[in-house]
C-alpha positions as CSV (number, residue, x, y, z in Angstrom):
1,M,133.1,69.0,105.9
2,A,130.8,70.0,103.0
3,N,127.7,68.6,104.8
4,E,128.6,70.5,108.0
5,H,128.9,73.7,106.0
6,T,125.5,73.1,104.4
7,V,123.8,72.5,107.7
8,K,125.4,75.7,109.1
9,D,124.2,77.8,106.2
10,A,120.7,76.3,106.4
11,S,120.3,77.2,110.0
12,A,121.8,80.6,109.7
13,P,118.7,82.4,108.4
14,E,116.6,81.2,111.4
15,D,119.3,82.4,113.8
16,N,119.4,85.7,112.0
17,H,115.6,86.0,112.3
18,W,115.8,85.6,116.1
19,K,118.6,88.1,116.2
20,T,116.5,90.5,114.3
21,V,113.6,90.1,116.7
22,K,115.9,90.6,119.6
23,R,117.2,93.8,118.0
24,L,113.6,95.1,117.7
25,L,112.6,94.3,121.4
26,P,114.5,97.3,122.9
27,Y,112.4,99.6,120.7
28,L,109.2,98.0,122.1
29,W,110.2,97.6,125.8
30,V,111.9,101.0,126.0
31,R,114.2,101.6,129.0
32,G,113.0,104.5,131.1
33,R,109.6,104.8,129.4
34,F,107.1,103.5,132.0
35,D,104.2,104.8,129.9
36,L,105.1,102.7,126.9
37,K,105.7,99.6,129.1
38,T,102.3,100.1,130.7
39,R,100.7,100.2,127.2
40,V,102.5,97.0,126.2
41,V,101.1,95.2,129.3
42,G,97.7,96.7,128.9
43,A,97.5,95.6,125.2
44,M,98.5,92.0,126.2
45,L,95.8,91.9,128.8
46,L,93.2,93.2,126.4
47,L,94.4,90.6,123.8
48,V,93.8,87.7,126.3
49,L,90.3,89.1,127.3
50,A,89.3,89.4,123.7
51,K,90.3,85.8,122.9
52,I,88.6,84.4,126.1
53,L,85.4,86.2,125.1
54,G,85.8,85.1,121.5
55,V,86.0,81.5,122.6
56,Y,83.0,81.9,125.0
57,V,80.7,83.3,122.3
58,P,80.0,79.8,120.6
59,F,79.0,78.4,124.0
60,I,76.3,81.1,124.3
61,F,75.2,80.3,120.8
62,K,75.1,76.6,121.7
63,D,72.9,77.2,124.7
64,A,70.5,79.3,122.5
65,V,70.3,76.5,119.9
66,D,69.6,73.9,122.7
67,A,66.9,76.1,124.1
68,L,65.2,76.6,120.8
69,T,65.3,72.8,120.0
70,G,63.8,72.0,123.4
71,E,66.9,70.1,124.6
72,S,67.5,72.3,127.7
73,A,67.3,70.4,131.0
74,G,64.8,71.2,133.7
75,P,61.1,71.0,134.4
76,D,60.4,74.5,133.0
77,A,61.7,73.7,129.5
78,A,58.6,75.2,127.8
79,T,59.0,78.4,129.7
80,L,62.8,78.5,129.1
81,A,62.1,78.1,125.4
82,L,60.4,81.4,125.4
83,V,62.5,83.4,127.8
84,V,66.1,82.0,127.7
85,P,66.8,82.3,124.0
86,T,66.1,86.1,124.2
87,G,68.6,86.5,127.0
88,L,71.1,84.2,125.3
89,I,70.8,86.0,122.0
90,L,71.3,89.3,123.7
91,G,74.3,87.8,125.6
92,Y,75.6,86.4,122.4
93,G,75.5,89.8,120.7
94,T,77.0,91.5,123.8
95,A,79.9,89.0,124.0
96,R,80.7,89.5,120.3
97,V,80.7,93.3,120.7
98,L,82.8,93.1,123.8
99,S,85.3,90.8,122.1
100,Q,85.6,93.2,119.2
101,L,85.8,96.2,121.6
102,F,88.6,94.6,123.5
103,G,90.4,94.0,120.2
104,E,90.0,97.6,119.1
105,L,91.0,98.9,122.5
106,R,94.1,96.7,122.3
107,D,95.1,98.3,119.0
108,A,94.4,101.8,120.3
109,V,96.5,101.2,123.4
110,F,99.4,99.6,121.5
111,V,99.5,102.0,118.5
112,K,101.7,104.6,120.4
113,V,104.2,101.8,121.2
114,G,104.3,100.6,117.6
115,Q,104.6,104.1,116.1
116,H,107.2,105.1,118.6
117,A,109.2,102.0,117.7
118,L,109.0,102.8,114.0
119,R,110.0,106.4,114.6
120,Q,113.0,105.4,116.7
121,V,114.2,102.7,114.3
122,A,113.9,105.1,111.3
123,L,115.7,107.9,113.2
124,S,118.5,105.5,114.3
125,T,119.0,104.3,110.7
126,F,119.0,107.9,109.4
127,R,121.5,109.1,112.0
128,H,123.7,106.0,111.4
129,L,123.7,106.6,107.7
130,H,125.1,110.1,108.3
131,A,127.7,108.6,110.7
132,L,129.0,106.1,108.1
133,S,132.1,106.7,106.2
134,L,132.4,108.4,102.8
135,K,133.5,105.0,101.4
136,F,130.2,103.4,102.3
137,H,128.2,106.1,100.5
138,L,130.4,106.1,97.5
139,E,130.0,102.3,97.1
140,R,126.2,102.3,97.9
141,R,123.5,103.0,95.4
142,T,121.1,105.6,96.7
143,G,118.0,104.0,95.1
144,G,118.7,100.6,96.5
145,L,119.6,102.0,99.9
146,S,116.3,104.0,100.2
147,R,114.4,100.9,99.1
148,T,116.0,98.8,101.8
149,I,115.1,101.3,104.5
150,E,111.6,101.7,103.1
151,R,111.0,97.9,103.1
152,G,112.6,97.6,106.6
153,T,110.3,100.1,108.3
154,R,107.3,98.6,106.5
155,G,108.5,95.2,107.7
156,I,108.5,96.4,111.3
157,D,105.0,97.8,111.0
158,F,103.8,94.5,109.5
159,L,105.6,92.4,112.1
160,L,104.1,94.3,115.0
161,R,100.6,94.2,113.7
162,F,100.5,90.5,112.7
163,M,102.9,88.9,115.1
164,L,101.4,90.5,118.2
165,F,97.8,90.7,117.0
166,N,97.4,87.7,114.7
167,I,99.9,85.0,115.4
168,L,99.9,85.2,119.2
169,P,96.1,85.4,119.5
170,T,95.7,82.5,117.1
171,L,98.1,80.4,119.2
172,L,96.2,81.3,122.3
173,E,93.0,80.4,120.6
174,I,94.4,77.0,119.5
175,V,95.4,76.1,123.0
176,L,92.0,77.1,124.4
177,I,89.9,75.3,121.8
178,S,92.1,72.2,121.9
179,S,91.6,72.1,125.7
180,I,87.8,72.5,125.3
181,F,87.6,69.6,122.8
182,W,89.6,67.4,125.1
183,T,87.6,68.1,128.2
184,K,84.1,68.4,126.7
185,F,84.1,66.0,123.7
186,G,87.0,63.6,124.3
187,F,90.6,62.9,123.5
188,Y,90.0,61.9,119.8
189,Y,88.4,65.2,119.0
190,A,91.4,67.0,120.4
191,L,93.8,64.6,118.6
192,I,92.2,65.0,115.2
193,T,92.0,68.8,115.6
194,F,95.6,68.9,116.7
195,V,96.8,66.7,113.8
196,C,94.8,68.8,111.3
197,L,96.2,72.0,112.6
198,A,99.8,70.6,112.8
199,S,99.5,69.3,109.2
200,Y,98.1,72.7,108.1
201,I,100.9,74.6,109.8
202,Y,103.6,72.3,108.5
203,F,102.3,72.4,104.9
204,T,102.0,76.1,105.0
205,I,105.5,76.7,106.4
206,A,107.1,74.2,104.1
207,V,105.5,75.6,100.9
208,T,106.0,79.2,102.0
209,D,109.7,78.6,102.7
210,W,109.9,77.1,99.2
211,R,108.2,80.1,97.8
212,L,110.5,82.6,99.5
213,K,113.1,82.3,96.8
214,F,110.6,83.7,94.3
215,R,109.8,86.6,96.6
216,R,113.5,87.3,97.2
217,E,114.1,87.4,93.4
218,M,111.1,89.8,93.1
219,N,112.7,92.1,95.7
220,D,116.1,91.9,94.1
221,Q,114.6,92.8,90.7
222,D,112.4,95.5,92.3
223,T,115.5,97.0,93.9
224,K,117.5,96.9,90.6
225,A,114.6,98.5,88.7
226,N,114.2,101.2,91.3
227,T,118.0,101.9,91.3
228,K,118.1,102.1,87.5
229,A,115.1,104.5,87.5
230,I,116.5,106.8,90.1
231,D,120.0,106.7,88.6
232,S,118.6,107.6,85.2
233,L,116.4,110.4,86.5
234,L,119.3,111.9,88.6
235,N,121.3,112.0,85.4
236,F,118.5,113.4,83.3
237,E,120.7,116.0,81.5
238,T,123.2,113.3,80.5
239,V,120.5,111.1,79.1
240,K,119.3,114.1,77.0
241,Y,122.8,115.0,75.9
242,F,123.3,111.6,74.3
243,T,119.6,111.1,73.3
244,N,119.6,107.8,75.2
245,E,116.0,107.8,76.4
246,E,115.3,104.5,74.6
247,H,118.4,103.0,76.0
248,E,117.4,103.9,79.5
249,A,113.8,102.6,78.9
250,R,115.2,99.3,77.6
251,R,117.4,98.9,80.8
252,F,114.4,99.7,83.0
253,D,112.2,97.4,81.1
254,K,114.7,94.5,81.3
255,A,114.7,94.9,85.1
256,L,110.8,95.0,85.1
257,A,110.6,91.9,82.9
258,A,112.7,90.0,85.4
259,Y,110.4,91.2,88.2
260,E,107.4,90.2,86.1
261,S,108.8,86.7,85.6
262,A,109.5,86.2,89.3
263,S,106.1,87.6,90.2
264,V,104.3,85.1,87.9
265,R,106.2,82.1,89.5
266,S,105.3,83.5,92.9
267,Q,101.6,83.7,92.1
268,L,101.5,80.2,90.7
269,S,103.1,78.8,93.8
270,L,100.6,80.8,95.9
271,T,97.8,79.0,94.1
272,L,99.3,75.6,95.1
273,L,99.6,76.8,98.7
274,N,95.9,78.0,98.9
275,V,94.5,74.8,97.4
276,G,96.6,72.6,99.7
277,Q,95.4,74.6,102.7
278,G,91.8,74.3,101.6
279,I,92.0,70.5,101.3
280,I,93.6,70.1,104.8
281,I,91.0,72.4,106.5
282,S,88.0,70.7,104.8
283,L,89.3,67.2,105.6
284,G,89.7,68.0,109.3
285,L,86.3,69.8,109.5
286,V,84.4,66.9,107.8
287,I,86.0,64.2,110.1
288,V,85.2,66.1,113.3
289,L,81.7,67.1,112.2
290,F,81.0,63.5,111.2
291,M,82.0,62.3,114.7
292,A,79.9,65.1,116.3
293,G,76.9,64.2,114.1
294,K,77.2,60.6,115.0
295,G,77.3,61.6,118.7
296,V,74.0,63.6,118.2
297,V,72.4,60.6,116.6
298,E,73.5,58.3,119.5
299,G,72.2,60.8,122.0
300,R,75.5,61.7,123.5
301,F,75.5,65.3,122.2
302,T,72.8,67.9,121.7
303,I,72.2,69.8,118.5
304,G,73.7,72.8,120.2
305,E,76.9,70.9,120.9
306,F,77.1,69.9,117.2
307,V,76.8,73.6,116.3
308,L,79.4,74.4,119.0
309,V,81.9,72.0,117.4
310,N,81.3,73.6,114.0
311,S,81.6,77.1,115.4
312,L,84.8,76.4,117.3
313,L,86.4,74.8,114.3
314,I,85.4,77.6,112.0
315,Q,86.6,80.1,114.6
316,I,90.0,78.5,114.7
317,Y,90.3,77.9,111.0
318,M,89.4,81.5,110.0
319,P,92.6,83.1,111.2
320,L,94.6,80.1,109.8
321,N,93.3,80.9,106.3
322,F,95.8,83.8,106.5
323,L,98.6,81.9,108.0
324,G,100.4,81.4,104.7
325,F,100.2,85.1,103.8
326,V,101.1,86.1,107.4
327,Y,104.0,83.6,107.7
328,R,105.4,84.6,104.3
329,E,105.1,88.3,105.1
330,I,106.5,88.0,108.6
331,K,109.4,86.0,107.2
332,Q,109.9,88.6,104.5
333,S,109.6,91.3,107.0
334,L,112.3,89.7,109.1
335,V,114.5,89.5,106.0
336,D,113.8,93.2,105.2
337,M,114.4,94.2,108.8
338,E,117.6,92.2,108.9
339,K,119.0,94.2,105.9
340,M,118.0,97.5,107.6
341,F,119.5,96.5,110.9
342,D,122.6,95.4,109.1
343,I,122.9,98.9,107.9
344,I,122.6,100.2,111.5
345,A,125.2,97.6,112.5
346,T,127.6,98.6,109.7
347,N,130.9,99.9,111.1
348,S,131.2,103.6,110.5
349,G,134.9,103.1,109.6
350,V,135.9,106.4,111.3
351,H,135.4,106.5,115.0
352,D,135.9,109.0,117.8
353,T,138.3,107.7,120.4
354,E,136.8,107.2,123.9
355,D,138.8,110.2,125.2
356,A,138.1,112.4,122.2
357,E,138.0,116.1,123.2
358,E,136.5,119.1,121.5
359,L,138.9,120.8,119.0
360,E,139.9,124.2,120.3
361,V,141.1,126.5,117.5
362,S,143.1,129.5,118.6
363,G,144.9,130.5,115.4
364,G,144.2,127.7,113.0
365,T,147.7,126.3,112.3
366,V,147.5,123.1,110.2
367,H,150.4,120.6,110.2
368,F,150.8,117.4,108.2
369,D,153.6,115.2,109.6
370,T,154.8,112.3,107.4
371,V,151.2,111.3,106.4
372,H,150.7,108.0,104.6
373,F,147.3,107.1,103.2
374,H,145.7,104.5,100.9
375,Y,142.1,103.6,99.9
376,N,143.4,100.1,98.9
377,P,146.5,98.6,100.6
378,A,147.8,97.6,97.2
379,R,148.0,101.3,96.1
380,E,149.3,104.0,98.4
381,I,148.0,107.5,97.6
382,L,150.0,109.7,99.9
383,K,153.6,108.7,100.7
384,G,155.0,110.6,103.7
385,V,153.5,114.0,103.0
386,S,154.7,116.7,105.4
387,F,153.8,120.4,105.3
388,G,152.6,123.2,107.6
389,V,150.1,126.0,107.1
390,P,150.7,128.9,109.5
391,A,147.6,130.5,111.1
392,G,146.0,133.1,108.8
393,T,148.0,132.2,105.7
394,T,147.1,130.5,102.4
395,T,148.8,127.4,101.1
396,A,147.9,126.0,97.7
397,I,148.3,122.4,96.6
398,V,148.6,121.8,92.8
399,G,149.5,118.8,90.7
400,A,148.2,116.5,87.9
401,S,145.0,114.5,88.3
402,G,145.5,111.5,90.6
403,A,148.4,113.1,92.4
404,G,146.4,113.0,95.7
405,K,145.3,116.6,96.0
406,S,141.6,115.9,96.9
407,T,142.6,113.1,99.2
408,I,144.3,115.7,101.4
409,S,140.9,117.5,101.9
410,R,139.2,114.2,102.7
411,I,141.6,113.2,105.4
412,L,141.7,116.7,106.8
413,F,137.9,116.3,107.3
414,R,138.5,112.8,108.6
415,F,136.2,111.2,106.0
416,Y,139.0,108.6,106.2
417,D,141.7,107.8,108.8
418,I,145.3,107.9,107.7
419,S,147.5,104.8,107.9
420,Q,150.6,106.5,109.3
421,G,151.7,110.0,110.5
422,S,149.6,112.7,112.0
423,I,147.6,115.8,111.2
424,M,147.6,118.5,113.8
425,I,145.5,121.7,114.2
426,D,146.9,124.1,116.7
427,G,148.9,121.2,118.2
428,Q,145.9,118.9,118.5
429,D,145.9,115.6,116.7
430,I,142.7,115.4,114.7
431,A,142.5,111.6,115.4
432,H,142.0,112.4,119.1
433,V,139.3,115.1,118.8
434,S,135.6,114.6,118.0
435,Q,134.7,114.6,114.4
436,K,131.9,117.0,115.0
437,S,134.1,119.7,116.5
438,L,136.7,119.2,113.8
439,R,134.3,119.7,110.9
440,R,132.6,122.6,112.7
441,N,135.9,124.5,112.5
442,I,136.6,123.8,108.8
443,G,134.6,125.4,106.0
444,V,134.7,124.1,102.4
445,V,133.8,125.4,99.0
446,P,133.9,122.3,96.7
447,Q,134.4,122.1,93.0
448,D,131.0,120.5,92.5
449,T,128.5,122.3,94.7
450,V,125.5,120.2,95.4
451,L,122.4,122.1,96.8
452,F,119.4,120.8,98.5
453,N,116.1,120.7,96.6
454,D,114.8,123.7,98.6
455,T,115.0,127.5,98.6
456,I,118.1,129.6,98.1
457,R,117.5,130.9,101.7
458,Y,117.5,127.4,103.1
459,N,120.7,126.5,101.2
460,I,122.6,129.6,102.4
461,R,121.3,129.2,106.0
462,Y,122.6,125.6,105.9
463,G,126.0,127.0,106.9
464,N,124.4,128.1,110.2
465,P,120.8,126.9,110.8
466,D,120.3,129.4,113.6
467,A,121.2,132.4,111.4
468,T,118.6,135.2,111.0
469,D,117.4,136.4,107.6
470,T,119.5,139.5,108.0
471,E,122.6,137.4,108.5
472,V,121.7,135.2,105.5
473,E,121.3,138.3,103.3
474,E,124.6,139.8,104.6
475,A,126.4,136.5,103.7
476,A,124.9,136.7,100.2
477,R,126.1,140.3,99.8
478,L,129.7,139.3,100.7
479,A,129.4,136.4,98.1
480,H,128.1,138.9,95.5
481,I,124.9,137.0,94.9
482,H,122.4,139.2,96.8
483,E,121.5,141.4,93.8
484,F,120.9,138.3,91.7
485,I,118.6,136.8,94.3
486,V,116.4,139.8,95.0
487,N,115.8,140.2,91.2
488,L,114.3,136.7,91.0
489,P,110.5,136.6,91.1
490,E,110.5,134.8,94.4
491,G,113.7,136.2,95.8
492,Y,115.3,134.2,98.6
493,D,112.3,131.8,98.5
494,T,113.2,130.6,94.9
495,E,113.4,126.8,94.7
496,V,116.8,125.7,93.3
497,G,115.6,122.2,92.1
498,E,117.2,118.8,92.4
499,R,120.9,119.2,93.3
500,G,120.6,122.9,92.4
501,L,120.0,122.3,88.7
502,K,117.9,125.5,88.3
503,L,121.0,127.6,89.0
504,S,124.1,128.1,86.8
505,G,127.5,126.8,87.9
506,G,128.6,130.3,89.0
507,E,125.4,131.0,90.9
508,K,125.7,127.7,92.8
509,Q,129.3,128.5,93.7
510,R,128.3,131.9,95.1
511,V,125.6,130.2,97.2
512,A,128.3,127.8,98.4
513,I,130.5,130.7,99.3
514,A,127.7,132.5,101.1
515,R,126.9,129.3,103.0
516,T,130.6,129.0,104.1
517,I,130.7,132.7,105.1
518,L,127.7,132.1,107.3
519,K,129.5,129.2,108.9
520,N,132.4,131.5,109.7
521,P,135.1,128.8,110.1
522,P,138.6,129.6,111.2
523,I,140.0,127.2,108.6
524,L,138.9,127.3,105.0
525,L,139.4,124.6,102.3
526,L,138.8,125.5,98.7
527,D,138.8,122.2,96.7
528,E,139.1,123.3,93.0
529,A,136.3,125.7,93.7
530,T,136.6,127.5,90.3
531,S,137.9,124.8,87.9
532,A,134.5,124.1,86.4
533,L,133.7,127.7,85.6
534,D,134.4,129.9,82.6
535,G,137.2,132.5,82.8
536,H,135.0,135.6,83.4
537,T,132.9,133.8,86.1
538,E,136.1,132.3,87.6
539,R,137.6,135.8,88.1
540,D,134.4,137.1,89.8
541,I,134.2,134.0,92.1
542,Q,138.0,134.2,92.8
543,A,137.6,137.7,94.1
544,S,134.9,136.5,96.5
545,L,137.0,133.6,97.6
546,D,140.0,135.9,98.2
547,R,137.8,138.1,100.4
548,I,136.5,135.4,102.6
549,A,140.0,133.9,102.9
550,E,141.4,137.0,104.5
551,G,142.4,136.3,108.1
552,R,141.7,132.6,107.8
553,T,144.0,129.6,107.5
554,T,143.3,128.6,103.9
555,I,144.2,125.5,102.0
556,V,143.5,125.8,98.2
557,I,143.5,122.7,96.1
558,A,143.7,124.1,92.6
559,H,143.8,123.0,89.0
560,R,144.2,126.4,87.4
561,L,147.4,127.9,88.6
562,S,146.2,131.5,87.9
563,T,144.0,131.2,91.1
564,V,147.0,130.5,93.4
565,V,149.7,133.0,92.4
566,N,149.1,135.0,95.5
567,A,149.4,132.0,97.9
568,H,152.0,132.3,100.6
569,E,153.2,128.8,99.7
570,I,152.5,126.5,96.8
571,L,153.0,122.7,97.2
572,V,153.4,120.7,94.0
573,L,152.2,117.1,94.4
574,A,153.2,114.2,92.2
575,A,152.5,110.5,92.7
576,G,151.6,111.2,96.4
577,Q,154.7,113.1,97.3
578,I,155.5,116.8,97.5
579,V,158.2,117.4,94.8
580,E,158.4,121.2,94.9
581,R,157.4,124.0,97.3
582,G,157.6,127.7,97.4
583,N,155.7,130.8,96.3
584,H,154.8,131.5,92.7
585,E,158.0,133.4,91.7
586,T,160.3,130.9,93.5
587,L,158.7,127.9,91.7
588,L,159.0,129.6,88.3
589,R,162.7,130.2,88.9
590,I,163.2,126.5,89.7
591,E,162.1,125.6,86.2
592,G,160.6,122.3,87.4
593,H,157.1,120.7,87.5
594,Y,155.3,124.0,88.4
595,A,157.0,126.0,85.7
596,A,156.1,123.4,83.1
597,M,152.4,123.4,84.2
598,W,152.4,127.2,84.2
599,R,153.6,127.4,80.6
600,R,151.1,124.8,79.4
601,Q,148.2,126.7,81.0
602,L,149.5,130.0,79.5
603,E,149.6,128.4,76.1
604,A,146.1,127.0,76.5
605,S,144.7,130.4,77.7
606,A,146.3,132.1,74.7
607,A,144.9,129.6,72.3
608,E,141.4,130.0,73.9
609,E,141.6,133.8,73.7
610,K,142.7,133.6,70.0
611,L,139.7,131.3,69.2
612,T,137.4,133.7,71.0
613,E,138.7,136.6,68.9
614,L,138.2,134.7,65.7
615,E,134.6,133.8,66.7
616,N,133.8,137.4,67.4
617,S,135.4,138.8,64.3
């Protein structure tokens, strides 16, 4: 059984390579694109013409040599010696130019096909990444993911250029030249040439396969180094807070050292490959030329035919000099492409049903009915949660950390599917409507607002990409950030920096509010939108939030209870279950979980105010 398993594993990579090539073919032979198919056929015809001309060139050179050495047949040999070489030389030059011209035309004709394929693969990957579940993106490292996509697209580019325009032409040339040797010089010339070529190819493939483990290690270490670098730079402020620049440099250098070691081993094995290839080529060339030279001495061949043998061998060996590099890179390209196509093939986790309809929101009533949910089957997060939010009202969800508050927002957005129960919006089960229409009708202001590294205008307009500048500015006014923006040197065109780091927490929250106002959703979700702000900023932001919540169905996930005292209903969540519900006054009278949380926060606020007074005195 162990041997069978080993054999299966050994063959698996080759099977995967063929699957990868098959995955790429639809991007080259595009359904419904007659223009691209015509280009593919035209490029193949030009490839064949270029190779036929390339093989014919040594024959013209051979005739010229024979003419110059007086070995041309016929009674007018003396005349031919003066006239024919000139024509042959011109023909030789013309044939070489045409061969190169056909090759360049082939590249020019095919380039649109190749670039279209690259574009479509990159676009498919990008779209699929946005379609994947939140779980995938939480578990994936951004640096490693971007590197995988970068190497995958580069691998496609390399595969198209070298597989179609190096490997295939070389194989065609081998067939043509081997046939010429057999028919013109005899079986043994063809046999020796074939054995030499076969030995060369076998040696190259065997050594290159052995070397691949070093290349894979290089790629792994390169990915790790890149991931560490990006992770460190994204957390630039944290590094500075703890003065851990040297610690980060040591981590990065450790990954680079591993890459360096793998790179050295790879280069040493490449030297072995190049030397072995040189020996095989030289051995085959010497044997065939010795046989051809002997034929000239015996009068069976002319000097021109001796030159022809040498020219044909050199012509066939020249592209083979790159076979090791090309084979290794093609194999690596297939590995890189396989990883990228695996991302495209990754199950998104959350799917629209085949009969999914558009969500039609009339009022915006939200209803959770006996909802169960887990990230891991061993630990249930929500345990039969049921509640309703009437249209146009505000419901707050409070509780200790880990109670499952933020999970409610994630499953409402269908970042995850629930395991039992149902979630309804205006009587429509969100599991049976399209995700796009669901998310289009829900606006969110999160606790940690992340902005794009672009202008303030772009970040606000992200709520509605078709909005006019006037609408953007009106949204900013409603979010009480317009005055701040216009007083900036570049106004709405101010760049906010990576993840919005050039703005304060309160400024970022106001941009997020303006963005949500511009989206104008019937259902609003405030996910601890003020918990990270100071008291003064929180009060200002809360006033803006209260304003945009008017007339909308609003769910507030809150840490600070002072922000939810006006909610129509407050749900107290503990260990994945609703343990109390009611408005602020009702819950205080119950003297349960909510009342205890309220007292603790009042005491904390009083202590904070007293400390502030002491600092100011």
